[in-house]
VEXTI-768556 format. One record per residue: residue in three letters; z, x, y of N, C-alpha, C, O in turn. Coordinates in steps of 0.02 Angstrom, whole numbers, padded with zeros to 5 digits, always signed. Layout:
BEGIN
ALAZXYZXYZXYZXY/...
***
This chain:
BEGIN
MET-00021+00595+00729-00064+00586+00672-00030+00540+00622+00030+00543+00611/LYS-00071+00497+00592-00046+00455+00538-00097+00456+00481-00156+00470+00491/ILE-00072+00441+00421-00115+00439+00362-00121+00367+00339-00070+00334+00327/THR-00183+00344+00333-00197+00275+00313-00250+00277+00258-00274+00330+00239/THR-00268+00219+00233-00325+00215+00188-00390+00214+00229-00389+00194+00287/ALA-00444+00234+00198-00509+00236+00232-00535+00165+00243-00521+00119+00204/LYS-00573+00157+00297-00604+00093+00313-00680+00103+00315-00703+00158+00329/PRO-00719+00051+00301-00791+00058+00306-00814+00085+00374-00864+00121+00377/ALA-00779+00068+00427-00798+00092+00494-00789+00168+00501-00816+00197+00548/ASP-00753+00200+00455-00742+00272+00457-00800+00312+00428-00803+00373+00436/LEU-00848+00279+00395-00899+00313+00356-00935+00368+00394-00943+00423+00368/SER-00957+00355+00454-00995+00405+00492-00954+00468+00504-00978+00523+00494/GLN-00891+00459+00525-00848+00517+00537-00832+00554+00472-00830+00615+00470/LEU-00821+00516+00419-00807+00546+00354-00866+00589+00331-00856+00644+00305/MET-00926+00565+00341-00986+00603+00321-00994+00666+00363-01014+00718+00337/ASP-00978+00662+00427-00981+00722+00470-00933+00775+00444-00951+00834+00441/ILE-00873+00755+00426-00823+00802+00401-00844+00828+00332-00836+00888+00319/GLU-00869+00785+00290-00893+00805+00223-00947+00859+00229-00945+00909+00194/ARG-00995+00847+00273-01050+00895+00282-01027+00961+00313-01057+01013+00300/ALA-00975+00958+00353-00948+01019+00383-00907+01059+00333-00900+01120+00340/GLY-00880+01026+00282-00836+01059+00235-00869+01081+00170-00841+01122+00134/PHE-00927+01054+00155-00960+01069+00092-01033+01085+00103-01063+01062+00152/THR-01063+01124+00058-01135+01137+00061-01173+01072+00046-01143+01024+00022/ILE-01236+01072+00060-01278+01013+00045-01273+00995-00029-01270+00936-00047/ALA-01274+01046-00072-01271+01034-00144-01203+01007-00167-01200+00970-00215/GLU-01150+01026-00131-01082+01005-00150-01062+00938-00120-01024+00900-00150/ALA-01088+00923-00061-01064+00865-00022-01081+00799-00057-01133+00792-00089/ALA-01036+00752-00049-01048+00684-00073-01104+00653-00032-01112+00667+00027/THR-01142+00610-00064-01193+00573-00028-01159+00516+00011-01102+00498-00004/GLU-01194+00490+00059-01167+00433+00096-01154+00374+00050-01105+00338+00058/THR-01199+00364+00002-01191+00309-00046-01127+00319-00087-01089+00272-00097/ALA-01116+00380-00112-01056+00394-00152-00993+00384-00110-00944+00356-00134/MET-00995+00407-00047-00936+00401-00004-00921+00327+00010-00864+00306+00009/LYS-00973+00288+00023-00965+00217+00035-00934+00183-00027-00890+00140-00020/GLN-00958+00201-00086-00931+00172-00148-00858+00190-00156-00818+00148-00178/ARG-00839+00251-00140-00769+00271-00145-00725+00229-00099-00670+00209-00118/ILE-00748+00217-00038-00710+00176+00009-00701+00106-00020-00647+00077-00015/GLU-00753+00078-00050-00752+00010-00076-00713+00004-00141-00676-00044-00151/ILE-00721+00052-00187-00696+00045-00255-00626+00074-00265-00587+00048-00304/ILE-00611+00128-00229-00545+00160-00238-00508+00167-00170-00487+00221-00152/PRO-00502+00112-00134-00471+00117-00067-00399+00141-00068-00376+00172-00020/ASP-00364+00128-00123-00293+00149-00127-00284+00224-00136-00229+00250-00124/THR-00337+00259-00156-00332+00332-00163-00386+00367-00122-00410+00421-00140/PHE-00404+00336-00067-00448+00368-00017-00409+00368+00048-00407+00318+00084/LEU-00377+00424+00062-00332+00429+00119-00364+00467+00177-00402+00514+00167/VAL-00348+00445+00237-00377+00473+00298-00321+00492+00346-00275+00453+00358/ALA-00324+00553+00372-00279+00574+00426-00315+00557+00490-00374+00574+00499/ARG-00279+00525+00536-00313+00503+00597-00267+00505+00657-00206+00500+00651/ASN-00298+00512+00715-00266+00499+00780-00304+00439+00807-00361+00446+00829/ASP-00272+00382+00807-00304+00319+00828-00368+00309+00787-00364+00303+00726/ASP-00427+00306+00820-00489+00295+00783-00525+00359+00764-00578+00357+00733/GLN-00496+00417+00781-00528+00481+00764-00504+00505+00696-00444+00514+00685/VAL-00551+00515+00650-00535+00541+00584-00529+00617+00588-00574+00651+00612/LEU-00472+00643+00565-00459+00715+00566-00475+00748+00499-00494+00807+00497/GLY-00466+00710+00446-00477+00736+00379-00467+00682+00328-00446+00626+00344/PHE-00481+00698+00265-00474+00648+00212-00464+00681+00144-00479+00740+00135/VAL-00439+00641+00098-00436+00660+00027-00454+00597-00012-00433+00542+00006/ASN-00492+00606-00066-00509+00548-00107-00522+00568-00179-00537+00626-00195/GLY-00515+00519-00223-00531+00529-00293-00504+00472-00335-00454+00441-00318/PRO-00537+00458-00391-00514+00405-00435-00461+00430-00484-00452+00490-00493/VAL-00428+00383-00516-00383+00399-00570-00426+00404-00634-00467+00361-00647/ILE-00414+00458-00672-00454+00469-00732-00407+00483-00791-00349+00501-00782/LYS-00433+00472-00852-00392+00485-00912-00390+00560-00930-00337+00586-00946/PRO-00448+00595-00928-00446+00665-00948-00409+00709-00898-00401+00691-00839/ARG-00386+00767-00922-00349+00814-00880-00394+00847-00828-00370+00866-00774/TYR-00458+00854-00843-00504+00890-00797-00561+00846-00773-00582+00800-00807/LEU-00586+00862-00714-00643+00827-00685-00707+00843-00723-00715+00898-00750/THR-00752+00795-00725-00819+00805-00752-00868+00789-00696-00854+00750-00651/ASP-00927+00819-00700-00976+00813-00645-00998+00741-00631-01015+00725-00575/ASP-00997+00698-00682-01019+00629-00672-00974+00592-00623-00996+00543-00592/LEU-00912+00614-00615-00866+00580-00569-00889+00584-00496-00871+00541-00456/PHE-00929+00635-00480-00951+00642-00411-01004+00590-00391-01017+00580-00332/GLU-01034+00559-00441-01086+00509-00428-01066+00438-00446-01090+00390-00416/THR-01023+00430-00497-01005+00364-00522-00930+00353-00513-00890+00390-00540/VAL-00912+00302-00476-00842+00287-00463-00822+00224-00500-00856+00172-00495/MET-00767+00228-00536-00739+00170-00570-00673+00152-00537-00640+00196-00509/PRO-00653+00089-00540-00589+00069-00510-00530+00105-00543-00533+00123-00602/ASN-00478+00116-00505-00418+00149-00531-00382+00105-00580-00374+00045-00569/GLN-00359+00135-00635-00314+00098-00680-00247+00092-00645-00231+00132-00602/LYS-00209+00041-00663-00147+00026-00628-00094+00081-00636-00062+00100-00587/PHE-00084+00106-00697-00032+00156-00709-00058+00210-00756-00106+00198-00794/GLY-00027+00269-00754-00044+00323-00799-00107+00360-00777-00135+00347-00724/GLY-00130+00405-00820-00189+00445-00805-00176+00499-00754-00119+00509-00732/PHE-00228+00535-00736-00224+00587-00686-00258+00564-00622-00313+00538-00623/GLN-00224+00575-00567-00255+00565-00502-00302+00624-00491-00280+00681-00492/SER-00366+00611-00481-00413+00665-00468-00424+00672-00393-00412+00625-00354/VAL-00447+00730-00373-00469+00742-00304-00542+00762-00307-00559+00816-00332/LEU-00585+00719-00282-00656+00735-00277-00671+00770-00212-00717+00811-00208/GLY-00634+00753-00160-00646+00783-00095-00583+00788-00054-00543+00741-00051/LEU-00574+00846-00023-00521+00858+00026-00554+00898+00081-00578+00954+00069/ALA-00556+00870+00141-00590+00904+00196-00557+00886+00262-00532+00830+00270/VAL-00558+00934+00307-00530+00924+00374-00582+00944+00425-00617+00994+00417/ASP-00588+00905+00478-00633+00920+00533-00620+00992+00556-00562+01011+00566/PRO-00672+01033+00563-00662+01103+00584-00620+01112+00647-00585+01162+00654/LYS-00622+01064+00692-00583+01068+00754-00508+01061+00742-00468+01078+00785/PHE-00489+01035+00684-00419+01021+00669-00392+01059+00609-00338+01042+00584/ARG-00428+01109+00586-00404+01149+00529-00345+01192+00550-00333+01204+00609/HIS-00309+01216+00501-00250+01260+00511-00195+01224+00549-00157+01256+00586/GLN-00190+01159+00539-00136+01119+00569-00097+01081+00515-00061+01033+00530/ASN-00103+01104+00453-00066+01075+00397-00089+01004+00377-00055+00970+00340/ILE-00147+00984+00400-00172+00917+00385-00190+00910+00312-00173+00860+00280/ALA-00225+00959+00284-00244+00955+00213-00182+00951+00168-00181+00912+00121/SER-00132+00991+00184-00070+00989+00144-00035+00921+00150-00009+00896+00101/GLN-00035+00893+00209-00004+00827+00218-00042+00773+00180-00011+00728+00152/LEU-00108+00778+00178-00147+00730+00139-00131+00736+00065-00123+00686+00030/LEU-00126+00798+00039-00109+00808-00031-00039+00782-00047-00028+00753-00100/THR+00008+00792-00001+00076+00768-00011+00077+00692-00015+00111+00663-00058/GLU+00040+00659+00029+00038+00586+00028+00005+00560-00036+00028+00511-00065/LEU-00048+00593-00057-00082+00573-00120-00034+00583-00179-00033+00542-00225/SER+00006+00636-00178+00056+00648-00231+00107+00591-00233+00126+00569-00288/LYS+00129+00568-00176+00178+00513-00174+00149+00450-00206+00183+00417-00245/ILE+00087+00435-00190+00054+00376-00219+00046+00385-00295+00059+00339-00333/ALA+00026+00445-00316+00017+00458-00387+00083+00452-00425+00084+00422-00479/LYS+00136+00479-00398+00202+00473-00431+00225+00401-00435+00251+00379-00486/LYS+00214+00364-00381+00234+00293-00379+00199+00254-00434+00228+00207-00462/ASN+00137+00273-00450+00098+00238-00500+00101+00272-00569+00058+00261-00611/CYS+00152+00312-00578+00166+00344-00643+00107+00384-00671+00094+00383-00731/ARG+00073+00419-00627+00018+00463-00650+00048+00524-00685+00105+00543-00672/ASP+00009+00554-00729+00031+00614-00764+00032+00675-00717+00071+00722-00727/GLY-00010+00673-00667-00016+00727-00620-00078+00719-00578-00109+00666-00577/ILE-00096+00773-00543-00157+00773-00503-00202+00829-00529-00178+00883-00544/THR-00266+00815-00533-00315+00864-00557-00371+00870-00507-00392+00821-00476/LEU-00396+00931-00499-00452+00943-00453-00487+01007-00474-00461+01045-00515/THR-00545+01019-00446-00578+01083-00453-00586+01113-00384-00593+01077-00335/CYS-00584+01180-00381-00594+01213-00317-00630+01279-00327-00633+01306-00382/LEU-00657+01304-00272-00689+01369-00272-00636+01424-00275-00578+01412-00258/THR-00656+01483-00296-00610+01539-00303-00571+01553-00239-00511+01566-00242/ARG-00604+01549-00182-00571+01565-00118-00515+01516-00100-00475+01530-00056/LEU-00513+01458-00134-00462+01407-00118-00405+01403-00170-00359+01364-00162/VAL-00409+01443-00222-00358+01441-00275-00288+01452-00245-00242+01415-00261/GLY-00281+01502-00202-00216+01517-00172-00187+01459-00132-00127+01446-00135/PHE-00229+01424-00095-00207+01366-00056-00175+01314-00102-00121+01289-00089/TYR-00210+01299-00157-00184+01248-00203-00123+01272-00240-00077+01233-00253/GLU-00121+01336-00258-00061+01363-00291+00000+01357-00246+00055+01343-00270/GLN-00009+01368-00181+00047+01360-00133+00071+01288-00131+00128+01275-00112/SER+00028+01241-00150+00047+01170-00151+00071+01147-00219+00080+01087-00231/GLY+00082+01195-00265+00111+01178-00330+00061+01167-00386+00081+01145-00440/TYR-00002+01180-00374-00053+01172-00426-00057+01235-00469-00046+01290-00444/ILE-00073+01226-00532-00081+01282-00579-00156+01291-00593-00192+01243-00607/ASN-00178+01354-00590-00247+01370-00606-00253+01373-00682-00226+01418-00714/GLU-00288+01324-00711-00295+01321-00784-00363+01348-00807-00386+01331-00861/GLY-00393+01390-00765-00454+01425-00786-00517+01394-00758-00517+01345-00721/GLN-00572+01426-00776-00637+01405-00751-00656+01337-00779-00647+01323-00838/SER-00682+01295-00735-00704+01228-00753-00772+01231-00786-00811+01277-00775/SER-00787+01181-00826-00854+01174-00854-00902+01144-00803-00962+01139-00816/SER-00877+01123-00746-00918+01093-00694-00970+01142-00667-00956+01202-00658/THR-01029+01116-00655-01081+01155-00622-01101+01121-00557-01154+01135-00529/HIS-01058+01077-00532-01072+01039-00471-01091+01086-00414-01056+01135-00400/GLY-01147+01071-00383-01170+01111-00326-01190+01181-00343-01200+01223-00299/GLY-01197+01196-00408-01217+01263-00429-01162+01316-00419-01178+01376-00415/GLU-01100+01295-00413-01044+01340-00399-01001+01351-00461-01005+01314-00510/ILE-00958+01402-00458-00906+01413-00509-00842+01381-00482-00820+01396-00427/TRP-00813+01338-00522-00753+01300-00503-00694+01318-00547-00703+01340-00604/HIS-00635+01308-00521-00573+01319-00558-00537+01252-00568-00533+01212-00521/ASN-00512+01240-00628-00471+01181-00642-00401+01193-00615-00367+01239-00635/MET-00381+01151-00568-00314+01155-00538-00277+01091-00555-00302+01036-00543/VAL-00217+01098-00583-00179+01039-00605-00107+01044-00580-00076+01098-00582/LYS-00081+00988-00558-00011+00983-00538+00019+00927-00581+00000+00869-00575/ILE+00065+00946-00625+00096+00898-00671+00161+00873-00639+00198+00911-00609/PHE+00174+00808-00647+00236+00779-00621+00291+00780-00673+00347+00757-00660/
***
């Protein structure tokens, strides 16, 4: 397995994994996913075996500490330095879960964020995933104001 940046040719596989990992209300649209590949390629990472996509993590660099719902639909280019690396999506193909792929993707994203002098990484997650992120060094900073997908989300932050 290797971790690379996403390519336009990955879109179909990325959408299959997105739909398997999130409800219809939570999942990114194909248009949003395509925009992320085009606009933030440096922070859209893919775990792969040759041409097979195993999982991915993506998100833009933002100034605020916490994600806002508009980020899921509107992607802006990453600023060169500073800010928080956000995670809009982290998903692994169901056939390849429980193989440490998600953790490896987060580790690689952390390396990129540190290299670019980010303040940290910010994301939101469902209650059932808080423990996973805490094991990766994220702090649960309470319930998010996000109503994305009609769910209750937690603000998770990892400061460098």
